[in-house]
C-alpha positions as CSV (number, residue, x, y, z in Angstrom):
1,M,8.8,-22.9,-29.9
2,R,6.4,-20.6,-28.0
3,R,3.3,-20.2,-30.4
4,L,2.2,-16.5,-31.3
5,I,-1.4,-15.9,-32.0
6,A,-2.1,-12.5,-33.8
7,G,-5.5,-10.6,-34.2
8,N,-6.1,-8.6,-37.2
9,W,-8.9,-6.2,-36.8
10,K,-8.6,-4.9,-40.3
11,M,-11.0,-1.9,-40.8
12,N,-13.2,-2.5,-37.8
13,G,-13.1,-1.4,-34.3
14,L,-14.0,2.2,-32.6
15,A,-13.1,3.7,-29.1
16,S,-15.8,1.6,-27.6
17,S,-13.9,-1.6,-29.0
18,L,-10.8,-0.7,-26.6
19,A,-12.9,-2.7,-24.0
20,E,-11.7,-6.0,-25.8
21,I,-8.1,-5.1,-25.4
22,A,-8.5,-4.5,-21.6
23,A,-10.5,-7.9,-21.6
24,L,-7.3,-9.7,-23.3
25,R,-4.9,-8.1,-20.7
26,E,-6.5,-10.5,-18.2
27,L,-5.5,-13.7,-20.8
28,T,-2.0,-12.6,-21.4
29,G,-0.8,-13.3,-18.1
30,K,-2.0,-17.2,-18.2
31,A,-1.6,-17.7,-21.8
32,A,1.2,-20.4,-23.1
33,C,1.6,-18.2,-26.1
34,D,2.5,-14.8,-27.2
35,I,-0.5,-12.7,-28.2
36,V,-0.5,-9.6,-30.4
37,V,-3.7,-7.4,-31.7
38,C,-3.5,-5.2,-34.7
39,P,-6.2,-2.7,-34.4
40,P,-6.7,0.1,-37.2
41,F,-4.4,3.1,-37.0
42,T,-6.9,5.1,-35.1
43,L,-6.9,2.9,-32.1
44,I,-3.0,2.0,-31.8
45,D,-1.9,4.5,-29.2
46,R,-5.0,4.0,-27.1
47,A,-4.8,0.0,-27.5
48,V,-1.2,0.5,-26.4
49,E,-1.9,2.2,-23.2
50,R,-4.6,-0.1,-22.6
51,A,-1.9,-3.2,-22.8
52,K,0.4,-1.3,-20.8
53,D,2.2,-3.5,-18.2
54,S,1.0,-6.8,-19.4
55,K,2.4,-9.4,-22.0
56,L,-0.2,-8.3,-24.6
57,A,1.7,-6.6,-27.8
58,I,-0.1,-4.1,-30.1
59,G,0.7,-4.2,-33.9
60,A,-0.3,-2.2,-37.0
61,Q,-1.8,-3.4,-40.1
62,D,0.3,-1.9,-42.8
63,C,3.4,0.9,-43.0
64,H,4.8,3.1,-45.7
65,A,8.2,2.3,-47.2
66,Q,9.4,5.7,-46.6
67,Q,10.5,7.2,-43.1
68,S,8.7,10.8,-44.0
69,G,7.6,12.7,-47.0
70,A,4.7,13.6,-48.9
71,H,2.5,10.6,-48.9
72,T,-0.9,11.8,-47.9
73,G,-2.9,9.3,-46.0
74,D,0.1,7.1,-45.1
75,V,1.7,6.0,-41.9
76,S,5.4,5.4,-41.7
77,A,7.0,2.5,-39.4
78,E,8.8,5.0,-37.3
79,M,5.3,6.8,-36.5
80,L,4.0,3.2,-35.5
81,A,7.1,2.6,-33.4
82,N,6.9,5.9,-31.9
83,I,3.3,5.3,-30.4
84,G,4.4,1.9,-29.0
85,A,3.5,-0.6,-31.9
86,R,5.9,-3.5,-32.0
87,Y,4.5,-5.5,-34.9
88,V,3.3,-4.8,-38.4
89,I,1.5,-6.8,-40.9
90,L,2.8,-6.5,-44.5
91,G,1.7,-8.3,-47.7
92,H,-1.8,-9.1,-46.8
93,S,-3.6,-10.4,-49.8
94,E,-6.3,-7.7,-49.1
95,R,-3.5,-5.1,-49.7
96,R,-2.2,-7.2,-52.6
97,L,-5.2,-7.3,-54.3
98,S,-7.2,-4.1,-53.5
99,H,-3.8,-1.8,-53.6
100,G,-2.0,-3.4,-56.0
101,E,0.9,-4.2,-53.6
102,D,3.5,-6.6,-55.2
103,D,6.2,-8.5,-53.6
104,E,8.8,-5.2,-54.2
105,I,6.5,-3.0,-52.5
106,V,6.3,-5.6,-49.6
107,L,10.0,-5.9,-49.1
108,A,10.3,-2.2,-49.1
109,K,8.0,-2.1,-46.4
110,A,9.7,-4.9,-44.6
111,I,12.8,-3.5,-44.7
112,A,11.3,-0.3,-43.3
113,A,9.5,-2.0,-40.5
114,H,13.1,-3.6,-39.5
115,R,14.7,-0.1,-39.9
116,A,12.3,1.0,-37.3
117,G,12.7,-2.0,-34.9
118,L,9.2,-3.5,-35.8
119,I,8.7,-7.3,-36.1
120,A,7.4,-7.8,-39.9
121,I,4.3,-10.4,-40.1
122,L,4.8,-11.1,-43.8
123,C,1.7,-12.5,-45.4
124,V,1.9,-15.0,-48.1
125,G,-0.7,-17.0,-49.9
126,E,-2.4,-18.2,-53.1
127,T,-5.5,-17.8,-54.8
128,R,-8.0,-20.7,-55.6
129,H,-7.1,-20.6,-59.2
130,E,-3.4,-21.1,-58.3
131,R,-4.5,-23.6,-56.2
132,D,-6.6,-25.6,-58.6
133,E,-3.8,-25.1,-61.0
134,G,-1.2,-26.7,-58.5
135,R,0.9,-23.4,-58.3
136,A,0.4,-23.1,-54.5
137,I,4.1,-23.8,-53.6
138,E,5.4,-22.1,-56.4
139,V,3.3,-18.7,-55.8
140,V,3.9,-18.9,-51.9
141,G,7.6,-19.5,-52.5
142,G,8.1,-17.0,-54.8
143,Q,6.4,-14.3,-52.8
144,L,8.6,-15.5,-49.7
145,R,11.9,-15.3,-51.8
146,E,10.9,-11.8,-53.1
147,S,9.6,-10.2,-49.8
148,I,12.1,-11.2,-47.1
149,P,14.7,-8.7,-46.3
150,E,18.3,-9.8,-46.8
151,R,19.1,-9.1,-43.1
152,A,15.9,-10.6,-41.7
153,T,16.1,-12.7,-38.5
154,S,13.9,-14.7,-36.5
155,A,13.9,-11.9,-34.1
156,D,12.2,-9.4,-36.6
157,L,10.4,-11.7,-38.9
158,V,6.9,-13.9,-38.6
159,I,5.6,-15.6,-41.7
160,A,2.0,-16.1,-42.0
161,Y,0.5,-18.5,-44.7
162,E,-3.1,-17.4,-45.6
163,P,-4.6,-19.0,-48.7
164,V,-6.7,-16.1,-50.3
165,W,-9.7,-18.6,-50.8
166,A,-9.8,-19.2,-47.3
167,I,-10.0,-15.8,-45.9
168,G,-13.2,-15.0,-44.1
169,T,-15.0,-17.8,-46.3
170,G,-15.0,-20.6,-43.7
171,L,-13.1,-22.8,-45.9
172,V,-10.0,-24.3,-44.7
173,P,-7.5,-26.1,-46.3
174,T,-7.0,-30.0,-45.6
175,N,-4.1,-30.7,-42.9
176,E,-2.1,-32.2,-45.5
177,Q,-2.4,-28.9,-47.6
178,I,-1.5,-26.6,-44.6
179,E,1.7,-29.0,-43.7
180,E,2.7,-29.2,-47.3
181,V,2.9,-25.6,-47.6
182,H,4.2,-24.6,-44.1
183,A,7.2,-27.3,-44.8
184,A,8.1,-25.5,-48.1
185,I,8.0,-22.3,-46.3
186,R,10.3,-23.5,-43.6
187,Q,12.7,-24.8,-46.4
188,I,13.1,-21.5,-47.7
189,L,13.5,-19.7,-44.4
190,E,16.3,-22.3,-43.8
191,E,17.9,-21.7,-47.4
192,R,17.5,-17.8,-46.6
193,L,18.6,-17.6,-42.9
194,G,20.5,-20.9,-42.3
195,S,19.6,-22.4,-39.0
196,D,18.1,-19.3,-37.7
197,G,15.2,-20.2,-40.4
198,R,14.5,-22.7,-38.1
199,S,13.2,-20.6,-35.6
200,V,11.1,-18.0,-37.4
201,K,7.5,-18.6,-36.5
202,I,5.2,-19.5,-39.2
203,L,1.5,-18.7,-38.6
204,Y,-1.5,-19.9,-40.4
205,G,-4.4,-17.9,-41.2
206,G,-7.6,-18.2,-42.8
207,S,-11.1,-18.9,-41.1
208,V,-9.3,-19.9,-37.9
209,K,-11.6,-20.2,-34.9
210,A,-11.6,-21.9,-31.6
211,S,-13.4,-25.2,-32.9
212,N,-10.4,-25.7,-35.4
213,A,-7.6,-23.9,-33.9
214,Q,-6.3,-27.1,-31.9
215,A,-6.2,-29.4,-34.7
216,I,-4.3,-26.6,-36.7
217,F,-2.0,-26.0,-33.8
218,G,-1.1,-29.9,-34.1
219,L,0.3,-29.7,-37.3
220,R,4.1,-29.6,-38.2
221,N,5.6,-26.3,-38.7
222,V,2.4,-24.4,-37.3
223,D,3.7,-22.1,-34.7
224,G,0.6,-20.0,-34.5
225,A,-2.3,-18.3,-36.2
226,L,-3.2,-15.0,-37.8
227,V,-6.8,-14.5,-37.0
228,G,-9.2,-11.9,-38.3
229,G,-12.8,-11.8,-37.3
230,A,-12.7,-14.0,-34.5
231,S,-10.0,-11.8,-32.9
232,L,-12.5,-8.8,-32.7
233,K,-14.2,-10.2,-29.4
234,A,-12.0,-11.3,-26.7
235,S,-14.2,-14.0,-25.6
236,E,-13.9,-15.6,-29.2
237,F,-10.3,-15.0,-29.4
238,A,-9.9,-16.4,-26.0
239,G,-10.9,-20.1,-27.3
240,I,-7.9,-19.8,-30.2
241,I,-5.6,-18.5,-27.5
242,S,-6.4,-21.4,-25.1
243,A,-5.9,-24.0,-27.9
244,A,-2.2,-22.7,-28.3
245,V,-0.9,-24.8,-25.6
């Protein structure tokens, strides 16, 4: 399976940051993996323009469940598709925690993403407390079962496992912990999607950097990475991309 490396810029990036998109263009032609960058809403259309005629895809970090309406400050999946976005990150723990998004909301947004023709990168992950209680598989499995649209396929769905306690902390689960959760995710995908579940990419996210990427990519059922801070600079991101062989 061809790996996918996704960069989540979060609430970072001004017009000057578009130079990083231009730099990444040069990497995509040589890369042995698919690459997507998800900048803030304010840069998506210009990032699409900078990535034009290359293999670099541009995505968004969220969308609203409705196509249009009185939702001040929100952006619909159709609006994202209209300006050239191809992916959208949904259910990220930062949205779940700071915006109160539950599985029902994430499901509605995933349905909206598919309605607009976007590929949904659906995030799941446990907190440190849930991990310490031995509930990681239960929590991740519950999020997954309640958030995957009924008609999802490997063509429009990517799963990203991000243990909440590893995001931006420098902490990384053991290889055994990552493989255990990814194996459980794969099993649920096959239960839900049949044989097509074997083709859904499962990304790992949480303090991924060039120094640990190769080891992580060598684990079973790890089909790429969702990268935060290390994706802000093309030079740093390049080290992770080059590890995805």
